[in-house]
Z-matrix of the N, CA and C atoms (Angstrom, degrees):
N
C 1 1.459
C 2 1.596 1 110.12
N 3 1.319 2 115.05 1 -36.35
C 4 1.440 3 118.18 2 178.52
C 5 1.473 4 115.10 3 -61.88
N 6 1.403 5 113.65 4 -39.08
C 7 1.469 6 120.46 5 175.39
C 8 1.512 7 114.33 6 -62.75
N 9 1.376 8 118.86 7 -33.88
C 10 1.414 9 124.83 8 177.22
C 11 1.555 10 108.20 9 -65.63
N 12 1.337 11 117.00 10 -49.61
C 13 1.465 12 118.87 11 179.96
C 14 1.470 13 113.68 12 -66.03
N 15 1.323 14 116.65 13 -31.36
C 16 1.509 15 119.73 14 177.75
C 17 1.536 16 105.14 15 -71.92
N 18 1.266 17 121.73 16 -39.18
C 19 1.436 18 123.30 17 174.52
C 20 1.493 19 115.25 18 -59.42
N 21 1.309 20 118.28 19 -44.45
C 22 1.468 21 122.70 20 173.76
C 23 1.522 22 111.85 21 -61.60
N 24 1.376 23 118.66 22 -44.57
C 25 1.419 24 119.64 23 -179.44
C 26 1.607 25 108.40 24 -64.28
N 27 1.282 26 118.46 25 -44.28
C 28 1.429 27 121.20 26 -178.47
C 29 1.543 28 111.71 27 -62.23
N 30 1.355 29 115.58 28 -40.32
C 31 1.445 30 121.30 29 177.84
C 32 1.509 31 111.10 30 -61.20
N 33 1.355 32 112.71 31 -45.42
C 34 1.522 33 116.81 32 -178.57
C 35 1.594 34 109.54 33 -67.15
N 36 1.308 35 119.99 34 -34.97
C 37 1.442 36 119.86 35 178.22
C 38 1.455 37 109.59 36 -69.89
N 39 1.297 38 121.14 37 -42.20
C 40 1.462 39 123.86 38 178.97
C 41 1.456 40 110.55 39 -58.94
N 42 1.446 41 118.26 40 -45.12
C 43 1.463 42 121.02 41 -179.08
C 44 1.522 43 112.27 42 -66.80
N 45 1.353 44 116.39 43 -38.80
C 46 1.512 45 117.39 44 174.36
C 47 1.496 46 112.91 45 -65.01
N 48 1.351 47 117.97 46 -44.63
C 49 1.470 48 119.67 47 -177.44
C 50 1.559 49 108.78 48 -68.85
N 51 1.358 50 119.29 49 -38.59
C 52 1.449 51 122.30 50 176.43
C 53 1.493 52 111.21 51 -59.08
N 54 1.353 53 116.68 52 -47.01
C 55 1.455 54 119.96 53 -179.04
C 56 1.508 55 111.12 54 -63.04
N 57 1.315 56 117.04 55 -43.68
C 58 1.443 57 123.56 56 177.46
C 59 1.529 58 111.27 57 -57.76
N 60 1.391 59 115.86 58 -46.59
C 61 1.429 60 123.78 59 177.83
C 62 1.501 61 111.19 60 -58.43
N 63 1.328 62 116.97 61 -46.11
C 64 1.479 63 121.35 62 177.22
C 65 1.536 64 111.39 63 -56.62
N 66 1.322 65 114.37 64 -46.51
C 67 1.449 66 117.91 65 -177.45
C 68 1.566 67 111.75 66 -68.48
N 69 1.318 68 115.06 67 -44.46
C 70 1.454 69 119.25 68 -177.37
C 71 1.566 70 113.71 69 -71.04
N 72 1.292 71 118.54 70 -19.42
C 73 1.410 72 121.53 71 177.23
C 74 1.521 73 112.83 72 -88.93
N 75 1.327 74 116.80 73 -1.22
C 76 1.456 75 121.27 74 174.09
C 77 1.517 76 116.41 75 87.31
N 78 1.325 77 117.02 76 15.81
C 79 1.486 78 120.10 77 -176.55
C 80 1.566 79 111.27 78 -79.38
N 81 1.312 80 117.78 79 -14.25
C 82 1.492 81 120.55 80 175.58
C 83 1.460 82 111.60 81 -93.96
N 84 1.392 83 118.83 82 122.70
C 85 1.522 84 119.70 83 -177.28
C 86 1.537 85 109.41 84 -64.18
N 87 1.304 86 114.71 85 141.73
C 88 1.443 87 122.16 86 178.35
C 89 1.454 88 113.48 87 -125.88
N 90 1.284 89 117.00 88 4.63
C 91 1.541 90 118.97 89 -179.80
C 92 1.551 91 108.43 90 -74.21
N 93 1.340 92 114.47 91 141.61
C 94 1.420 93 121.63 92 -172.71
C 95 1.541 94 117.24 93 -64.70
N 96 1.358 95 116.61 94 -23.09
C 97 1.376 96 118.97 95 -176.60
C 98 1.543 97 112.22 96 -96.78
N 99 1.305 98 118.97 97 7.10
C 100 1.496 99 124.19 98 173.92
C 101 1.471 100 109.31 99 -80.30
N 102 1.301 101 121.15 100 130.76
C 103 1.474 102 116.79 101 172.03
C 104 1.490 103 113.37 102 -66.52
N 105 1.417 104 113.71 103 143.18
C 106 1.445 105 114.12 104 -178.11
C 107 1.482 106 114.08 105 -70.84
N 108 1.336 107 115.68 106 148.26
C 109 1.480 108 119.83 107 176.92
C 110 1.561 109 109.79 108 -57.28
N 111 1.309 110 112.68 109 159.70
C 112 1.453 111 119.75 110 -178.76
C 113 1.594 112 111.53 111 -60.07
N 114 1.279 113 114.36 112 -41.07
C 115 1.530 114 120.94 113 -179.57
C 116 1.514 115 109.47 114 -59.29
N 117 1.394 116 111.68 115 -42.73
C 118 1.523 117 116.21 116 -179.26
C 119 1.476 118 111.33 117 -64.39
N 120 1.331 119 117.02 118 -43.74
C 121 1.441 120 119.72 119 -178.79
C 122 1.554 121 109.97 120 -62.09
N 123 1.324 122 114.54 121 -43.89
C 124 1.526 123 119.26 122 178.29
C 125 1.500 124 112.36 123 -60.94
N 126 1.333 125 115.55 124 -41.08
C 127 1.447 126 118.21 125 -178.19
C 128 1.570 127 109.61 126 -70.22
N 129 1.365 128 116.35 127 -43.68
C 130 1.456 129 117.53 128 179.20
C 131 1.524 130 111.08 129 -63.89
N 132 1.317 131 118.85 130 -41.79
C 133 1.477 132 120.95 131 176.82
C 134 1.503 133 113.05 132 -60.46
N 135 1.322 134 116.02 133 -43.84
C 136 1.455 135 124.23 134 178.62
C 137 1.560 136 108.73 135 -58.96
N 138 1.291 137 117.06 136 -46.05
C 139 1.486 138 121.48 137 177.90
C 140 1.514 139 111.63 138 -63.86
N 141 1.349 140 118.02 139 -44.74
C 142 1.464 141 119.19 140 177.78
C 143 1.515 142 109.86 141 -61.00
N 144 1.302 143 116.89 142 -47.93
C 145 1.515 144 119.88 143 -178.26
C 146 1.503 145 110.86 144 -60.42
N 147 1.354 146 118.56 145 -44.34
C 148 1.514 147 118.75 146 176.44
C 149 1.482 148 113.14 147 -64.40
N 150 1.352 149 116.86 148 -38.19
C 151 1.515 150 116.72 149 177.98
C 152 1.530 151 113.14 150 -66.21
N 153 1.350 152 114.77 151 -39.36
C 154 1.414 153 119.22 152 -179.04
C 155 1.538 154 113.12 153 -65.74
N 156 1.412 155 113.17 154 -39.39
C 157 1.428 156 119.66 155 -179.45
C 158 1.585 157 106.46 156 -67.55
N 159 1.298 158 119.00 157 -33.47
C 160 1.453 159 123.69 158 -175.45
C 161 1.552 160 111.28 159 -77.97
N 162 1.390 161 115.38 160 -43.09
C 163 1.435 162 120.69 161 -168.52
C 164 1.579 163 115.11 162 -104.32
N 165 1.314 164 117.80 163 -30.53
C 166 1.427 165 119.67 164 -174.57
C 167 1.445 166 118.13 165 -61.98
N 168 1.400 167 117.07 166 -39.11
C 169 1.477 168 120.81 167 -179.99
C 170 1.517 169 112.67 168 -58.78
N 171 1.322 170 119.54 169 -21.08
C 172 1.490 171 118.67 170 -175.65
C 173 1.568 172 110.84 171 -91.52
N 174 1.351 173 114.69 172 -3.01
C 175 1.501 174 117.09 173 178.67
C 176 1.483 175 111.61 174 -85.58
N 177 1.312 176 114.51 175 138.75
C 178 1.466 177 119.80 176 175.45
C 179 1.507 178 110.12 177 -122.95
N 180 1.275 179 119.76 178 141.79
C 181 1.473 180 121.01 179 -179.11
C 182 1.548 181 109.57 180 -76.26
N 183 1.299 182 120.36 181 125.07
C 184 1.447 183 123.64 182 178.99
C 185 1.526 184 113.07 183 -80.27
N 186 1.310 185 119.92 184 -9.99
C 187 1.428 186 124.48 185 -174.22
C 188 1.526 187 108.22 186 -102.88
N 189 1.360 188 115.54 187 124.39
C 190 1.457 189 117.12 188 177.40
C 191 1.463 190 113.62 189 -76.02
N 192 1.383 191 119.01 190 149.53
C 193 1.501 192 120.51 191 -175.58
C 194 1.538 193 110.10 192 -80.10
N 195 1.320 194 117.61 193 86.25
C 196 1.458 195 121.88 194 176.84
C 197 1.517 196 110.91 195 -116.35
N 198 1.346 197 113.91 196 174.38
C 199 1.461 198 117.65 197 -178.09
C 200 1.476 199 110.78 198 -64.47
N 201 1.411 200 118.68 199 -31.21
C 202 1.447 201 123.51 200 178.30
C 203 1.519 202 111.97 201 -68.01
N 204 1.289 203 120.96 202 -25.22
C 205 1.389 204 126.63 203 -177.98
C 206 1.602 205 110.70 204 -99.77
N 207 1.313 206 118.23 205 50.81
C 208 1.487 207 121.32 206 165.37
C 209 1.550 208 106.69 207 -89.12
N 210 1.352 209 116.37 208 -146.16
C 211 1.449 210 122.56 209 -175.06
C 212 1.482 211 108.45 210 -71.34
N 213 1.326 212 119.46 211 125.92
C 214 1.514 213 122.66 212 177.06
C 215 1.540 214 108.84 213 -79.94
N 216 1.305 215 113.45 214 160.64
C 217 1.427 216 118.98 215 176.94
C 218 1.571 217 111.74 216 -64.17
N 219 1.278 218 118.66 217 141.75
C 220 1.480 219 119.84 218 -177.99
C 221 1.453 220 110.23 219 -84.04
N 222 1.326 221 120.11 220 143.38
C 223 1.424 222 123.78 221 177.12
C 224 1.568 223 101.44 222 -140.13
N 225 1.324 224 113.31 223 -174.81
C 226 1.434 225 116.57 224 179.69
C 227 1.499 226 114.10 225 -65.14
N 228 1.274 227 116.67 226 -31.26
C 229 1.449 228 119.23 227 173.27
C 230 1.570 229 109.08 228 -137.42
N 231 1.289 230 116.88 229 160.73
C 232 1.428 231 121.59 230 -177.89
C 233 1.581 232 107.02 231 -114.03
N 234 1.281 233 115.68 232 140.30
C 235 1.477 234 119.17 233 171.45
C 236 1.502 235 108.31 234 -77.37
N 237 1.352 236 114.42 235 169.40
C 238 1.508 237 117.89 236 -179.32
C 239 1.506 238 110.33 237 -68.18
N 240 1.388 239 116.68 238 -34.68
C 241 1.459 240 118.55 239 173.01
C 242 1.542 241 113.63 240 -58.54
N 243 1.334 242 116.48 241 -40.67
C 244 1.506 243 120.38 242 179.63
C 245 1.552 244 109.70 243 -67.01
N 246 1.309 245 117.31 244 -36.92
C 247 1.404 246 121.47 245 -178.14
C 248 1.560 247 108.21 246 -67.48
N 249 1.290 248 117.39 247 -40.17
C 250 1.461 249 117.70 248 175.93
C 251 1.509 250 113.57 249 -68.65
N 252 1.303 251 116.25 250 -30.02
C 253 1.465 252 119.94 251 176.90
C 254 1.551 253 108.10 252 -65.76
N 255 1.259 254 119.56 253 -43.22
C 256 1.479 255 122.39 254 178.25
C 257 1.517 256 109.88 255 -66.25
N 258 1.278 257 116.16 256 -37.66
C 259 1.487 258 119.03 257 176.45
C 260 1.483 259 111.11 258 -63.36
N 261 1.316 260 116.08 259 -43.43
C 262 1.480 261 123.04 260 -178.96
C 263 1.580 262 108.97 261 -62.55
N 264 1.321 263 118.37 262 -45.63
C 265 1.426 264 122.48 263 179.84
C 266 1.564 265 110.29 264 -61.24
N 267 1.340 266 116.81 265 -47.65
C 268 1.423 267 119.21 266 -175.06
C 269 1.531 268 111.05 267 -69.84
N 270 1.281 269 116.25 268 -34.82
C 271 1.445 270 115.48 269 -177.64
C 272 1.535 271 114.23 270 -83.69
N 273 1.369 272 115.11 271 -5.99
C 274 1.476 273 118.39 272 176.94
C 275 1.509 274 111.55 273 -118.68
N 276 1.342 275 121.56 274 24.34
C 277 1.487 276 121.59 275 -179.53
C 278 1.481 277 110.55 276 -59.21
N 279 1.283 278 121.19 277 -34.40
C 280 1.415 279 122.18 278 -179.74
C 281 1.546 280 115.95 279 -81.06
N 282 1.282 281 115.46 280 -4.41
C 283 1.456 282 121.33 281 177.72
C 284 1.554 283 116.62 282 -124.82
N 285 1.313 284 115.40 283 26.96
C 286 1.449 285 118.80 284 -176.42
C 287 1.556 286 110.66 285 -67.96
N 288 1.329 287 120.90 286 150.54
C 289 1.363 288 123.07 287 176.65
C 290 1.500 289 110.92 288 -63.28
N 291 1.350 290 118.50 289 155.48
C 292 1.454 291 120.20 290 -177.98
C 293 1.554 292 115.17 291 -58.81
N 294 1.304 293 115.93 292 -35.38
C 295 1.488 294 119.28 293 -179.88
C 296 1.535 295 107.85 294 -66.60
N 297 1.280 296 123.02 295 -39.64
C 298 1.476 297 125.41 296 177.64
C 299 1.522 298 108.72 297 -68.35
N 300 1.312 299 119.93 298 -39.30
C 301 1.460 300 120.29 299 -178.86
C 302 1.533 301 109.91 300 -67.25
N 303 1.417 302 118.11 301 -40.57
C 304 1.454 303 120.95 302 177.06
C 305 1.519 304 110.21 303 -63.38
N 306 1.348 305 117.87 304 -46.08
C 307 1.521 306 121.15 305 176.74
C 308 1.501 307 109.96 306 -52.42
N 309 1.304 308 116.96 307 -52.61
C 310 1.435 309 122.85 308 -178.32
C 311 1.519 310 113.46 309 -59.12
N 312 1.304 311 115.65 310 -43.72
C 313 1.551 312 121.76 311 178.23
C 314 1.547 313 109.53 312 -63.96
N 315 1.332 314 117.23 313 -44.64
C 316 1.453 315 122.69 314 -176.59
C 317 1.559 316 109.31 315 -65.15
N 318 1.316 317 117.68 316 -48.08
C 319 1.464 318 123.14 317 -170.50
C 320 1.543 319 113.82 318 -83.21
N 321 1.346 320 118.27 319 -27.19
C 322 1.412 321 122.08 320 -175.46
C 323 1.531 322 112.17 321 -115.50
N 324 1.334 323 116.89 322 -15.87
C 325 1.461 324 118.53 323 -179.50
C 326 1.514 325 116.96 324 73.67
N 327 1.285 326 115.81 325 10.65
C 328 1.499 327 119.82 326 177.00
C 329 1.496 328 110.85 327 -139.65
N 330 1.259 329 118.43 328 161.08
C 331 1.478 330 122.63 329 -176.53
C 332 1.515 331 107.11 330 -82.34
N 333 1.368 332 118.29 331 143.75
C 334 1.426 333 119.31 332 -179.80
C 335 1.486 334 113.61 333 -76.02
N 336 1.299 335 117.65 334 0.71
C 337 1.503 336 121.42 335 -175.27
C 338 1.487 337 106.25 336 -67.32
N 339 1.353 338 116.77 337 131.26
C 340 1.463 339 120.43 338 179.86
C 341 1.530 340 111.26 339 -73.85
N 342 1.328 341 113.55 340 148.81
C 343 1.478 342 116.79 341 176.13
C 344 1.525 343 107.41 342 -72.82
N 345 1.318 344 111.63 343 150.06
C 346 1.492 345 112.56 344 179.29
C 347 1.550 346 105.84 345 -91.51
N 348 1.297 347 116.41 346 130.67
C 349 1.449 348 121.41 347 -178.53
C 350 1.510 349 107.42 348 -128.35
N 351 1.332 350 114.30 349 156.49
C 352 1.487 351 116.99 350 175.17
C 353 1.482 352 111.37 351 -67.84
N 354 1.331 353 119.97 352 143.94
C 355 1.516 354 121.00 353 179.15
C 356 1.539 355 106.37 354 -64.88
N 357 1.414 356 109.33 355 150.44
C 358 1.454 357 117.19 356 178.57
C 359 1.492 358 108.10 357 -69.03
N 360 1.349 359 112.69 358 147.42
C 361 1.475 360 121.99 359 174.21
C 362 1.507 361 105.32 360 -97.88
N 363 1.268 362 118.06 361 158.44
C 364 1.467 363 124.42 362 176.93
C 365 1.497 364 111.84 363 -54.34
N 366 1.361 365 118.10 364 -36.19
C 367 1.411 366 121.39 365 178.77
C 368 1.476 367 114.74 366 -71.81
N 369 1.357 368 119.85 367 -17.99
C 370 1.427 369 125.04 368 174.64
C 371 1.534 370 116.31 369 -70.59
N 372 1.283 371 115.19 370 -10.40
C 373 1.555 372 116.99 371 -179.94
C 374 1.487 373 111.23 372 -77.20
N 375 1.351 374 119.18 373 -18.93
C 376 1.473 375 117.45 374 -178.16
C 377 1.444 376 115.52 375 -75.87
């Protein structure tokens, strides 16, 4: 049994040192315009998903859902307040006041009600 555990430890050490050697010898592309490898995208998406699940539920929107807090004017950059206004609008599309729904229908010819779509699966991130 001890030989088996020793074999597992040696295998892990060889894999770690081999990966480090590949990285240190410059075999992994680091240029900014190269598309990331699939494993990197998966790792990054998994990290983002885990972070959102851990931190997002604690956030509360400081902007009340009123007629004045619909879509803000676009500029080169958005303030944090403007970002929260966009978030408020998008998260309340199904609960817009009648005046806002009428304005949207008259100006754009469609209802602001969002389409119902199936939730994304983790595999859809790739």
